[in-house]
N, C-alpha and C positions, 0 to 999 in steps of 0.2 A: 504494500499500499504505499502511495506516494502523497502524503498530506503536507499542506502548507499552513503555517500558523502566523498570524499577525497580531502583534500586541502593541499597546503604547508603552514605551519604556518609561520607568519611574524618573521623575525630575525633568522630563522633556515633554511637557504638555502639547499634544497635537502632532508630535513626531512619531510616526509609526516605523517599525522596522521588522523585516521578516525574520522569523526564527524557524529554524529547521530541526526536525527530530534527528537525534544522534543515538548511537549505542557505544558503549565502552566497556572494557574488561581491564582489570589490574593484571599486571604480569608479576607473579610471585615466584621468589626463589625458594625452593624446598630442598636444602642440601642433603638432608637424610630422610629419605622417603618414609622410613619405617617410624620415624618420630612425628612426621606431620607439621613440624614447625616451619614457619615461612616468614620471609622478609619481603615487603613490597618493593619492587624494583623498576616498575614501569607501567605504562598504560597504552592501550590500543584503542583508537577512536575511529568509528566509522559513521559517515553521514550520507545515506543513500541519495538524498535529494541534491546534494552538492557533489556526488561522486568523489567524496573525500575519504581516504584511508591514511592514517599515520600512526606511528608509535614513537614515544619518547621514553628514555630510561635515565635513571639516576641511582646507580648502585652504591649503597652505603657499605663499604667494605667492613668497617668496624662492626656494624650491626650484624652483618652476615657472619663474620668470624665469632661474634658472641654466641650465635646459634650453633655454628660448627667451625671450630678452629682450624680444621683441615679442609675447608671449603675450597674448591677449585675456582678461585676468583677469575683468572684468565678465561677459563672455559665459560663461566657465567657471562662474562662481558662479550664473548663471541656469540653466544646464544641470543643475547639481547640485541646485538648488532644485527644478526640474521633476521630477527623479527622486524627491525626498522627497515632493513633492506627489502624484505618481502612486502611490507606496506607500500614502500616507494614504487615497487614494481620494475618492469623493465628487464633488459637482458641480464643484468647482475643477479636478478632474483630467480633466474632459471625459467623452467617451462611454466611454473605457477605464476611467475611475474607477468605473464601475458593474459592472465585471467582478469575479469572485471574486479573492482574493489570488494563487492559483496561476497562473492566466492572465497576471496582471499581472507576476508574478515572471519567468515564461518570456519575455514580451515584453521586459521590461527587461534581461534577461541574454542576449538573443540577440545574436550577434556583429554588429558594425557598424563601419563606417569613418567615425567622427565623432571630434571632438576628445575627448569624454568617452566611454569605452568600458568595458564590463564586462569583467572578467577571467573566468577559468574558474570553474566552480561547484565549491565544496567542501562538505563536510557534517561534522556533529557531533552531539552531544547536549547538551542544556541543561535546567536546571530553570526558567530565567527568560529567554525570548527578548529582552525589553527590555534586560535587564541584559548579555545576550550582544552585542547590537549595540554597546553602548558599550565592552564589553571588546575586541571585535575592532577597533573604531576606534582605541582606545588602542594595541593591540598592532601593528597593520599600517598604520596611517596617520600617527598623531601622532608 
């Protein structure tokens, strides 16, 4: 379903801005699967209406090492970079990089038993998906 929402923004009487529906999922690092402990390390955001898909990460190495002193930090960083590359699409992302943003988002957010895992999908409304990715990273990861 492709819906459009228009609202009056607070503080700007009479100024209407289009807000679009978006979905997002946290990227969690689970260094020891048997323990189930995790550290939020990134976010993936998809906005169908704007054909937007992006991922940002900010790994707190100290927090990760507090959960697992032996965590493979370089490996985690590579996995997070791979998610960002897959979101960007194109040749560097391989065959999946040629897919539309929606199927890539669904593939990236499918449950998996790896060290870097997506959390549940949530939704919201935004005027600016690019700014929303950064806002979510600041609120939920940093």
